[in-house]
Residue frames as qw, qx, qy, qz and C-alpha x, y, z in Angstrom:
[[0.008, -0.092, 0.824, -0.559, -3.07, -16.23, -6.68],
 [0.292, -0.420, -0.818, -0.264, -6.31, -17.86, -5.63],
 [0.277, -0.380, 0.157, -0.868, -8.79, -15.44, -4.03],
 [0.812, -0.300, -0.215, -0.453, -10.81, -18.45, -2.90],
 [0.542, 0.190, -0.709, 0.409, -7.91, -19.98, -0.97],
 [0.605, -0.674, -0.409, -0.112, -9.00, -20.58, 2.63],
 [0.663, -0.370, -0.197, 0.621, -5.75, -19.34, 4.14],
 [0.069, 0.992, 0.091, -0.058, -5.52, -15.52, 4.56],
 [0.650, 0.438, -0.176, 0.596, -2.30, -13.91, 3.34],
 [0.102, 0.311, -0.370, 0.870, -2.77, -11.25, 6.05],
 [0.491, -0.619, -0.608, -0.084, -4.71, -11.39, 9.29],
 [0.024, 0.432, -0.324, 0.841, -5.06, -8.43, 11.69],
 [0.556, -0.465, -0.688, 0.046, -6.26, -9.38, 15.19],
 [0.433, -0.826, -0.322, 0.162, -7.43, -6.76, 17.69],
 [0.571, 0.271, -0.031, 0.774, -4.83, -4.25, 16.44],
 [0.250, -0.926, -0.232, 0.165, -4.30, -1.17, 18.63],
 [0.563, 0.290, -0.015, 0.774, -2.07, 1.75, 17.72],
 [0.297, -0.905, -0.280, 0.122, -1.98, 4.40, 20.45],
 [0.458, 0.483, -0.150, 0.731, 0.12, 7.58, 20.54],
 [0.509, -0.682, -0.395, 0.347, 1.04, 9.47, 23.68],
 [0.318, 0.701, 0.014, 0.637, 1.61, 13.17, 22.93],
 [0.143, -0.583, 0.438, -0.669, 1.55, 13.91, 26.71],
 [0.075, 0.064, -0.922, 0.375, 1.31, 11.96, 29.98],
 [0.366, 0.248, 0.559, -0.702, -2.29, 12.97, 30.44],
 [0.628, 0.506, -0.013, -0.591, -3.47, 12.33, 26.93],
 [0.459, -0.098, 0.841, 0.268, -3.65, 9.22, 24.70],
 [0.532, 0.410, -0.257, -0.695, -4.63, 9.25, 21.02],
 [0.643, 0.055, 0.762, -0.048, -6.30, 5.94, 20.14],
 [0.253, 0.457, -0.489, -0.699, -5.60, 6.11, 16.39],
 [0.622, 0.035, -0.704, -0.341, -6.51, 2.45, 15.90],
 [0.397, -0.331, 0.572, -0.636, -8.53, 0.84, 18.68],
 [0.506, -0.038, 0.829, -0.236, -8.92, -2.93, 18.42],
 [0.679, 0.454, -0.166, -0.552, -9.63, -3.76, 14.75],
 [0.539, -0.159, 0.819, 0.121, -9.64, -7.23, 13.17],
 [0.727, 0.542, -0.032, -0.421, -9.91, -8.38, 9.54],
 [0.699, -0.136, 0.634, 0.303, -8.55, -11.04, 7.14],
 [0.429, 0.694, -0.287, -0.502, -7.32, -10.57, 3.57],
 [0.900, 0.123, 0.415, 0.057, -7.17, -13.45, 1.11],
 [0.453, -0.268, 0.531, 0.664, -4.39, -13.90, -1.48],
 [0.230, 0.223, 0.649, 0.690, -4.97, -11.94, -4.69],
 [0.027, -0.793, -0.605, -0.070, -7.91, -9.88, -3.46],
 [0.154, 0.419, -0.044, 0.894, -8.28, -6.10, -3.25],
 [0.390, -0.585, -0.648, 0.292, -9.30, -5.06, 0.23],
 [0.064, 0.681, 0.090, 0.724, -10.58, -1.52, 0.80],
 [0.371, -0.443, -0.538, 0.614, -10.03, 0.38, 4.07],
 [0.036, 0.619, 0.349, 0.702, -12.41, 3.32, 3.96],
 [0.385, -0.686, -0.489, 0.376, -13.08, 6.16, 6.34],
 [0.097, 0.975, 0.072, 0.185, -12.98, 9.89, 6.84],
 [0.389, 0.609, -0.439, 0.534, -9.78, 11.75, 7.71],
 [0.218, -0.487, 0.584, -0.612, -8.52, 10.71, 11.14],
 [0.890, -0.159, -0.055, -0.425, -10.40, 7.39, 11.20],
 [0.619, -0.501, 0.605, 0.010, -7.17, 5.38, 11.52],
 [0.906, 0.401, 0.131, -0.047, -6.96, 3.86, 8.02],
 [0.485, 0.750, -0.393, 0.217, -3.45, 5.18, 7.12],
 [0.353, -0.612, 0.628, -0.327, -2.19, 4.30, 10.61],
 [0.903, -0.021, 0.395, -0.169, -3.42, 0.73, 10.05],
 [0.800, 0.584, -0.098, 0.096, -1.52, 0.54, 6.74],
 [0.194, 0.767, -0.515, 0.330, 1.69, 1.80, 8.35],
 [0.612, -0.447, 0.579, -0.299, 1.35, -0.62, 11.24],
 [0.957, 0.219, 0.170, -0.089, 0.92, -3.53, 8.80],
 [0.717, 0.593, -0.216, 0.296, 4.17, -2.68, 6.99],
 [0.755, -0.444, -0.228, 0.426, 5.77, -2.09, 10.42],
 [0.259, 0.590, -0.080, 0.761, 6.53, 1.62, 10.08],
 [0.444, -0.582, 0.288, -0.617, 4.99, 1.71, 13.59],
 [0.192, 0.071, -0.937, 0.282, 5.34, -0.76, 16.45],
 [0.505, -0.496, -0.507, -0.493, 1.75, -1.79, 17.26],
 [0.325, -0.486, 0.461, -0.667, 0.65, -1.02, 20.83],
 [0.545, -0.062, 0.766, -0.335, -1.30, -4.28, 21.05],
 [0.816, 0.422, 0.133, -0.373, -2.84, -7.04, 18.94],
 [0.640, -0.175, 0.659, 0.355, -1.37, -9.24, 16.22],
 [0.539, 0.652, -0.268, -0.460, -0.45, -8.90, 12.54],
 [0.712, -0.124, 0.678, 0.138, -0.06, -12.31, 10.90],
 [0.457, 0.684, -0.349, -0.449, 1.48, -12.36, 7.43],
 [0.672, 0.348, -0.632, -0.166, 1.70, -15.66, 5.55],
 [0.858, -0.308, -0.410, -0.016, 1.04, -17.52, 8.81],
 [0.613, -0.003, -0.385, 0.690, 3.84, -15.75, 10.71],
 [0.280, -0.894, -0.315, 0.153, 3.29, -13.24, 13.52],
 [0.538, 0.385, -0.017, 0.749, 5.19, -10.08, 12.59],
 [0.285, -0.890, -0.244, -0.257, 3.93, -7.94, 15.49],
 [0.689, -0.637, -0.045, 0.342, 6.90, -8.09, 17.93],
 [0.125, -0.841, 0.372, 0.372, 10.25, -6.31, 17.78],
 [0.889, 0.411, 0.141, 0.146, 11.98, -7.09, 14.49],
 [0.575, -0.392, 0.309, 0.648, 15.66, -6.92, 13.58],
 [0.216, 0.661, -0.261, -0.670, 16.75, -4.67, 10.71],
 [0.002, -0.207, 0.890, 0.407, 17.41, -7.75, 8.62],
 [0.186, 0.399, 0.893, -0.097, 13.90, -9.17, 9.29],
 [0.242, 0.731, 0.274, -0.576, 12.29, -5.79, 8.47],
 [0.122, 0.533, -0.548, -0.633, 14.28, -5.58, 5.24],
 [0.063, 0.055, 0.968, 0.238, 13.06, -9.06, 4.25],
 [0.214, 0.588, 0.693, -0.358, 9.49, -8.15, 5.19],
 [0.232, 0.750, 0.049, -0.618, 9.63, -5.05, 2.95],
 [0.055, 0.247, -0.773, -0.581, 10.57, -7.09, -0.09],
 [0.003, 0.330, 0.940, 0.082, 7.26, -8.93, 0.46],
 [0.017, 0.828, 0.534, -0.169, 5.18, -5.82, 1.22],
 [0.328, 0.119, 0.144, 0.926, 5.36, -2.38, -0.37],
 [0.007, 0.737, 0.525, -0.426, 3.53, 0.87, 0.21],
 [0.258, 0.454, 0.337, 0.783, 2.46, 3.65, -2.16],
 [0.159, -0.464, -0.457, 0.742, 1.90, 6.95, -0.40],
 [0.255, 0.810, 0.478, -0.226, -0.49, 9.78, -1.15],
 [0.197, 0.948, -0.124, -0.218, 1.91, 12.42, -2.40],
 [0.913, 0.241, 0.018, 0.327, 4.56, 11.14, -4.82],
 [0.295, 0.799, -0.244, 0.464, 6.70, 14.29, -4.41],
 [0.461, -0.703, 0.439, -0.316, 7.30, 13.45, -0.72],
 [0.953, -0.098, 0.285, 0.019, 8.18, 9.83, -1.71],
 [0.786, 0.488, 0.047, 0.376, 10.70, 10.78, -4.41],
 [0.540, -0.521, 0.059, 0.658, 14.17, 12.28, -3.92],
 [0.368, 0.901, 0.123, -0.196, 14.26, 15.55, -5.90],
 [0.001, 0.829, -0.501, -0.248, 18.04, 15.37, -6.50],
 [0.421, -0.191, 0.860, 0.216, 18.21, 11.79, -7.89],
 [0.406, 0.156, -0.582, -0.687, 17.15, 10.68, -11.34],
 [0.824, -0.099, 0.134, -0.542, 14.13, 8.40, -11.34],
 [0.840, 0.259, -0.477, 0.009, 16.19, 5.48, -12.71],
 [0.272, 0.388, -0.689, 0.548, 18.67, 5.83, -9.82],
 [0.490, -0.267, 0.432, -0.709, 15.82, 5.81, -7.30],
 [0.939, 0.038, -0.082, -0.332, 14.35, 2.57, -8.70],
 [0.698, 0.385, -0.555, 0.236, 17.88, 1.07, -8.89],
 [0.096, -0.492, 0.605, -0.619, 18.54, 1.98, -5.26],
 [0.770, -0.166, 0.330, -0.520, 15.60, -0.19, -4.10],
 [0.923, 0.275, -0.243, -0.115, 16.53, -3.04, -6.50],
 [0.497, 0.488, -0.599, 0.395, 20.21, -3.11, -5.31],
 [0.350, -0.466, 0.507, -0.636, 19.14, -2.84, -1.68],
 [0.778, -0.096, 0.424, -0.453, 17.06, -6.01, -1.84],
 [0.942, 0.325, 0.072, -0.031, 18.59, -8.10, -4.65],
 [0.576, -0.483, 0.478, 0.455, 22.03, -9.46, -5.44],
 [0.662, 0.670, 0.293, 0.162, 22.38, -7.91, -8.89],
 [0.529, -0.038, 0.149, 0.835, 25.17, -6.13, -10.73],
 [0.077, 0.521, 0.095, -0.845, 24.77, -2.44, -11.57],
 [0.183, 0.150, -0.644, -0.728, 24.13, -3.27, -15.22],
 [0.194, -0.338, -0.913, -0.118, 21.42, -5.78, -14.31],
 [0.068, -0.574, -0.556, 0.597, 19.84, -3.19, -11.94],
 [0.121, 0.364, -0.233, -0.894, 19.79, -0.56, -14.78],
 [0.229, -0.067, -0.817, -0.525, 18.07, -3.06, -17.03],
 [0.190, -0.468, -0.843, 0.186, 15.51, -3.97, -14.34],
 [0.011, -0.521, -0.287, 0.804, 14.86, -0.27, -13.55],
 [0.200, 0.228, -0.453, -0.839, 14.19, 0.44, -17.24],
 [0.242, -0.240, -0.904, -0.257, 11.86, -2.57, -17.42],
 [0.114, -0.529, -0.694, 0.475, 9.91, -1.25, -14.40],
 [0.117, 0.435, -0.012, -0.893, 9.53, 2.20, -16.01],
 [0.268, 0.059, -0.701, -0.658, 8.23, 0.59, -19.23],
 [0.179, -0.318, -0.927, 0.085, 5.88, -1.59, -17.19],
 [0.013, -0.643, -0.542, 0.541, 4.12, 1.47, -15.74],
 [0.401, 0.794, 0.435, 0.143, 3.94, 3.24, -19.11],
 [0.095, -0.935, 0.197, 0.281, 7.00, 5.52, -18.95],
 [0.772, 0.566, -0.243, 0.157, 9.66, 5.30, -21.72],
 [0.844, -0.317, -0.088, 0.425, 12.94, 3.93, -20.29],
 [0.492, 0.426, 0.009, 0.760, 14.82, 6.87, -21.87],
 [0.249, -0.787, -0.057, -0.562, 13.09, 9.22, -19.38],
 [0.829, -0.424, -0.294, 0.215, 14.84, 7.41, -16.51],
 [0.555, 0.129, -0.143, 0.809, 17.61, 10.00, -16.69],
 [0.120, -0.621, -0.140, -0.762, 15.18, 12.76, -15.71],
 [0.087, 0.041, -0.666, 0.740, 14.35, 14.11, -12.24],
 [0.032, 0.503, 0.831, -0.237, 10.96, 13.99, -10.43],
 [0.120, 0.623, 0.209, -0.744, 10.16, 17.68, -11.08],
 [0.134, 0.300, -0.592, -0.736, 10.26, 17.00, -14.86],
 [0.134, -0.247, -0.933, -0.225, 7.21, 14.71, -14.58],
 [0.449, -0.420, -0.183, -0.767, 3.51, 15.43, -14.13],
 [0.522, -0.341, 0.536, -0.569, 1.66, 14.31, -10.96],
 [0.944, 0.109, 0.083, -0.301, 0.25, 11.20, -12.65],
 [0.725, 0.495, -0.445, 0.176, 3.67, 10.25, -14.06],
 [0.030, -0.551, 0.662, -0.507, 5.29, 10.73, -10.66],
 [0.752, -0.198, 0.418, -0.470, 2.71, 8.36, -9.13],
 [0.926, 0.323, -0.176, -0.080, 3.59, 5.82, -11.87],
 [0.397, 0.586, -0.607, 0.360, 7.25, 6.11, -10.85],
 [0.404, -0.406, 0.609, -0.548, 6.34, 5.45, -7.20],
 [0.929, 0.059, 0.159, -0.328, 4.35, 2.38, -8.33],
 [0.755, 0.494, -0.414, 0.118, 7.42, 1.18, -10.33],
 [0.054, 0.553, -0.679, 0.481, 9.56, 1.55, -7.18],
 [0.662, -0.249, 0.459, -0.538, 6.99, -0.29, -5.03],
 [0.952, 0.189, 0.091, -0.223, 6.76, -3.21, -7.49],
 [0.399, 0.716, -0.572, -0.003, 10.50, -3.46, -8.23],
 [0.095, -0.368, 0.895, -0.235, 10.97, -6.27, -5.64],
 [0.518, -0.140, -0.731, -0.421, 7.76, -8.12, -6.67],
 [0.258, -0.170, 0.643, -0.701, 5.89, -7.78, -3.33],
 [0.110, -0.312, -0.941, -0.068, 3.07, -10.10, -2.32],
 [0.079, -0.792, -0.568, 0.211, 1.07, -7.25, -0.75],
 [0.245, 0.327, 0.131, 0.903, 0.81, -3.68, -2.10],
 [0.156, -0.681, -0.550, 0.457, -0.59, -1.13, 0.38],
 [0.219, 0.475, 0.326, 0.787, -1.97, 1.89, -1.50],
 [0.207, -0.546, -0.498, 0.641, -2.47, 4.86, 0.82],
 [0.264, 0.846, 0.280, -0.368, -4.83, 7.21, -1.09],
 [0.544, -0.152, 0.462, 0.683, -2.57, 7.07, -4.21],
 [0.239, 0.498, 0.568, 0.609, -5.02, 9.00, -6.42],
 [0.174, -0.782, -0.476, 0.363, -6.17, 11.77, -4.03],
 [0.185, -0.646, 0.121, 0.730, -3.91, 14.49, -5.39],
 [0.217, -0.017, 0.713, 0.667, -4.73, 13.70, -9.04],
 [0.482, 0.204, -0.040, -0.851, -7.50, 14.93, -11.30],
 [0.808, 0.099, 0.413, -0.408, -10.33, 12.51, -12.21],
 [0.798, 0.529, -0.246, -0.151, -8.96, 11.42, -15.64],
 [0.301, 0.566, -0.728, 0.243, -5.47, 10.68, -14.30],
 [0.531, -0.271, 0.632, -0.495, -7.05, 9.02, -11.23],
 [0.906, 0.234, 0.150, -0.320, -8.88, 6.56, -13.52],
 [0.655, 0.586, -0.474, 0.046, -5.64, 5.82, -15.43],
 [0.009, -0.522, 0.758, -0.392, -3.72, 5.06, -12.19],
 [0.710, -0.092, 0.513, -0.474, -6.52, 2.82, -10.87],
 [0.885, 0.403, -0.087, -0.216, -6.58, 0.96, -14.18],
 [0.414, 0.627, -0.632, 0.191, -2.79, 0.56, -14.07],
 [0.318, -0.402, 0.733, -0.446, -2.88, -0.84, -10.53],
 [0.832, 0.098, 0.381, -0.392, -5.61, -3.35, -11.48],
 [0.772, 0.556, -0.288, -0.105, -3.84, -4.38, -14.71],
 [0.227, 0.578, -0.733, 0.277, -0.58, -5.01, -12.86],
 [0.567, -0.235, 0.641, -0.461, -2.43, -6.98, -10.20],
 [0.912, 0.285, 0.095, -0.280, -3.91, -9.24, -12.93],
 [0.632, 0.617, -0.462, 0.083, -0.42, -9.70, -14.35],
 [0.258, 0.460, -0.728, 0.437, 1.49, -10.36, -11.10],
 [0.663, -0.366, -0.642, -0.122, -1.26, -11.62, -8.77],
 [0.232, 0.094, -0.579, 0.776, -0.32, -9.50, -5.74],
 [0.252, -0.687, -0.669, 0.129, -2.82, -8.62, -2.97],
 [0.124, 0.469, 0.020, 0.874, -3.88, -4.99, -2.57],
 [0.235, -0.628, -0.573, 0.471, -4.85, -3.10, 0.60],
 [0.190, 0.507, 0.299, 0.786, -6.45, 0.07, -0.81],
 [0.233, -0.525, -0.495, 0.652, -6.82, 2.96, 1.70],
 [0.074, 0.327, 0.356, 0.872, -9.14, 5.80, 0.70],
 [0.200, 0.334, 0.526, -0.756, -11.94, 8.13, 1.81],
 [0.406, 0.297, -0.337, -0.796, -13.50, 8.00, -1.67],
 [0.680, 0.121, 0.658, -0.299, -16.34, 5.46, -1.90],
 [0.699, 0.637, -0.083, -0.313, -16.40, 5.81, -5.70],
 [0.238, 0.634, -0.735, -0.027, -12.80, 4.57, -5.89],
 [0.395, -0.197, 0.852, -0.281, -13.63, 1.63, -3.60],
 [0.760, 0.380, 0.349, -0.396, -16.63, 0.67, -5.76],
 [0.577, 0.707, -0.350, -0.213, -14.27, 0.62, -8.75],
 [0.346, 0.596, -0.714, 0.127, -11.40, -1.39, -7.34],
 [0.275, -0.356, 0.779, -0.437, -12.22, -3.40, -4.17],
 [0.464, -0.142, -0.850, -0.203, -13.57, -6.93, -3.62],
 [0.511, -0.620, -0.579, 0.138, -14.29, -6.44, 0.07],
 [0.106, 0.634, -0.107, 0.759, -14.26, -3.39, 2.31],
 [0.467, -0.479, -0.581, 0.464, -13.87, -2.38, 5.96],
 [0.024, -0.809, -0.151, -0.568, -15.32, 0.98, 7.04],
 [0.518, -0.165, -0.495, 0.678, -13.36, 2.67, 9.84],
 [0.193, -0.811, -0.166, -0.527, -14.68, 5.32, 12.20],
 [0.384, -0.788, 0.322, -0.358, -12.78, 6.76, 15.15],
 [0.043, -0.546, 0.827, -0.126, -10.20, 3.96, 15.07],
 [0.521, 0.019, 0.814, -0.255, -12.74, 1.13, 14.94],
 [0.092, -0.061, -0.799, -0.591, -14.31, -0.96, 12.18],
 [0.445, 0.197, 0.422, -0.765, -18.01, -0.16, 12.02],
 [0.814, 0.408, 0.117, -0.396, -18.79, -2.14, 8.90],
 [0.247, -0.416, 0.830, 0.279, -17.30, -5.10, 7.09],
 [0.729, 0.358, 0.546, -0.208, -18.39, -6.87, 3.93],
 [0.538, 0.289, 0.540, 0.579, -18.32, -7.13, 0.16],
 [0.049, -0.046, 0.165, 0.984, -18.54, -3.89, -1.84],
 [0.338, -0.389, -0.631, -0.580, -22.17, -4.77, -2.73],
 [0.473, -0.539, -0.653, 0.244, -23.09, -5.30, 0.96],
 [0.322, -0.406, -0.239, 0.821, -21.65, -2.00, 2.09],
 [0.028, 0.014, -0.307, -0.951, -23.04, 0.04, -0.84],
 [0.401, -0.293, -0.598, -0.630, -26.52, -1.44, -1.08],
 [0.673, -0.576, -0.449, -0.116, -27.19, -2.30, 2.57],
 [0.282, 0.478, -0.450, 0.700, -25.15, 0.15, 4.65],
 [0.589, -0.526, -0.589, 0.172, -25.27, -0.20, 8.48],
 [0.444, -0.494, -0.178, 0.726, -23.66, 3.13, 9.32],
 [0.254, 0.915, 0.210, -0.234, -24.32, 6.77, 8.31]]
């Protein structure tokens, strides 16, 4: 995909995501943020814990109903109430990788069955075709297909995150939202996972929204970056702008 294309693949306009734990109290997790993401680019959402970056990612993929604002994906407003069918279609075009692979994986299903479940849910394939596709996805992320019969607890943390990436990519999404996918991993494995994500992006051309609190990771992977603080964007620009000419402490 062309990063220089003038039409954003995703546009967030004045997005607000409020939670109401009691009648007297409102948590403004995301409080009126706006940004555009171009096709094929890697966009970093950076901020400390509680700044609203993960909430933004979940609102984009519609795990939350936004309180206000607009989310425009491929020119279509996806902010309002959506039917189950529309959400299912949207989630073939967007996928999310979460921070802890063990909470994303089912401990009593083999990893092949878990990848197949997603493939069969969103594609009209026979079981044999789904097995073949699941094995291909495992090989794609560097895991031998023969290990597909094993369970999540039989894999290391880095391998489990590779399995989660295989599941996320199994329907060939246009946008991949990565919510701190390397936080729980040691530095060497972290570098391997980042390299894998970038290599797969080069191969398939998807757009990445990379959520992290680690500026080193952003410097490594992102083209542009938005810095969030207390639910608002306090800085926006290329990685070079934000690193060499910061506007915020």
